[in-house]
N, C-alpha and C positions, 0 to 999 in steps of 0.2 A: 653652090660650095660646102662640102662636109671637111670636118678635118679636127674640130674641137670636142673633146670627150665631154665638155661638161657646157654652162650659158657663155656666150659671145658677152663680153663686157664693152668692147671698143672696134671701131674699125675706121681706117684711114687710106686714103687713096694716097700715091706718090704724084705730089703738083708736078714734078720734074720730067715725069715720062708720061704717067696717065695710065700705063700700064699695071702697076704693080698695085695691089690692093694688100694691106696690113690688118689683121683680126687678133684679137687677142681674148683670152679670157679666165675663167676659175680654174682651168688645167693649169695653169702658172706659166703657158707659152704664149709666143706669138706665132702666128703662120702668116706666111708670105705666099700670095697666089700671083699669078702672070695671068690675067686676062684674057691675052691672045690665044692661049693653050687651053684655059680655065683649070689649069691644077695647079695645086701647091708646090713650090719649088723649095722652100725654105722653111727650117723650124729654128727659132731665136729659142733658148733654154737659159735661163738667169736668174729669174727673180724667185724668191722662196715661197711667196703668196700669191693670189690672185693680180691678174695685169689689167688694170682698171682704165688706163689711158693709153694713148698713141698719138704721136705728131711726127709726121715727116718734116726735114728741112725742108726750106722753100726755095733752096738754088742747089743745095748739095745734094745729088740725086741719091745717094746710098747711105744717107745720116736719117737713122729712123730713133726717135726719143719716147721710153716707155716709162709708164709710173706704177708703181705698184700697191697693193692693200695697206702693206706694212710701212709706206711713206718713203719706198725706194726710188729711186730712177737710175735708168741703164740708158746709155747711146751705145746705138749699133753701127758698124761701119759693114755697110753691104756692097757686094760688087755684083756684077753681071755673072762672073764665073762661079759664085759663091752656089752651094749645094748639100743638101743634109741639113746638117746642125751648126749653129753657131752660138757662141758666146759674146757676153757681153764685151765691148772695147771698153767703156769706163761704167763704173757701178758706184752708186754713192747709197748706201743701205739707209743711211737715216736723213733722207733730204727734208721729210716732213716727219712729225710726231703719228700722223694718220694717213689715210689713204690718199695718194694723190689722184685726183679725180679730173683735174684739167689739165691738159699742157698745150701751150701755144708759143711756137716761134714769130719773133717779129718780121714783118715782110722782108726785112733787109737780110734776117736770117744773126744778127750780131746779139740778139737777145732771146732768151728763154723766160717765158712766165709759167709758174705751175700754181696749182689751187688745191688746197686739200680739205677732209674734213677737219683739221685742226683750226680753222677759220682763219688761215694766214694764206695770203698769196706772195710767191716768191718772185724776184727777177735774177736769173743766173745770166754771167756773161760765158765766152768762149774765145777761143782764139777767133782770128777773122777768118772767114771763109776760103777753102783753099790752102790754108796752112795746118800742119800736122796738130792732130789732137793730143794733149795730154793726158796721161792718167791722173786721175782725183783720188787722194787718199781722203777717208771718210773725215778726218781730224782738218782737212783743208777744206772742205767743202765750203765753209762759211768765207774764208778768202778770196773763193771765187766766185762769189755773186756780186751782182752789181755795184761797183763802187763809186757809187754816188750816194749824197747825203739828203736824206728825206725828213729828217727832224725826228720827234721821240713817238714812240709807238702808242696807238691809241687803243685803250681799252672801250667795250661797247659801255655806252652810256658816259663816255668821257667828254667835254667840250671841246670841239675840234677848233675853236676860234682864240683859243689860250693861245696867249704870246710865245712862241717858241722861235729860238733861230734856227732853222734847218740847215745851215751852214756850220753850226758850232762843231767843234773838233769831237765833243762826246756824243754826237749824233749817231742813231744807227746807221748801217750800213746798207741793211736790208729794209725795203720798204713793207710794212707790216699792214695788211687790212683787214680788218675784222668784221664779219658777218654780223649783219643786225637782224633780228627778227623783227618782222612788220606785226 
């Protein structure tokens, strides 16, 4: 399959139908291919930088999430009738401080995990599958993250056995996981 004008950075099969393959690259684009016809049928355009990661929702056939080199996240709603170019349904410009390298939906589709070069893993929630998506504004993105209490953020080298109440009112609502070099 040819379609990108530069390096391809991610590929993802649609788990719901098995016929759609999404690819993304340094050309800031996402291309969708239908393997039954072996042709590109849709181009997704909306990232300002390279598109580093892709993940299809596990049960909503037309929901694709992408992560950008500039820390952005985009949600795309795709239908069988789509063709040509499509812009994001939801765009979060500063989801992370650095590139979003990994995106993974929970198997039930109610949580999204993103990992970045900023050393942080974030968990995001959305409305239940089947309900209408709501548009997020950048300043509200923190409020849309998983609203569970995980305790204080640990920096590299900090003792994780320190006593802390994970359900304290001042605990962070986002679980931050710092990468450690071995």
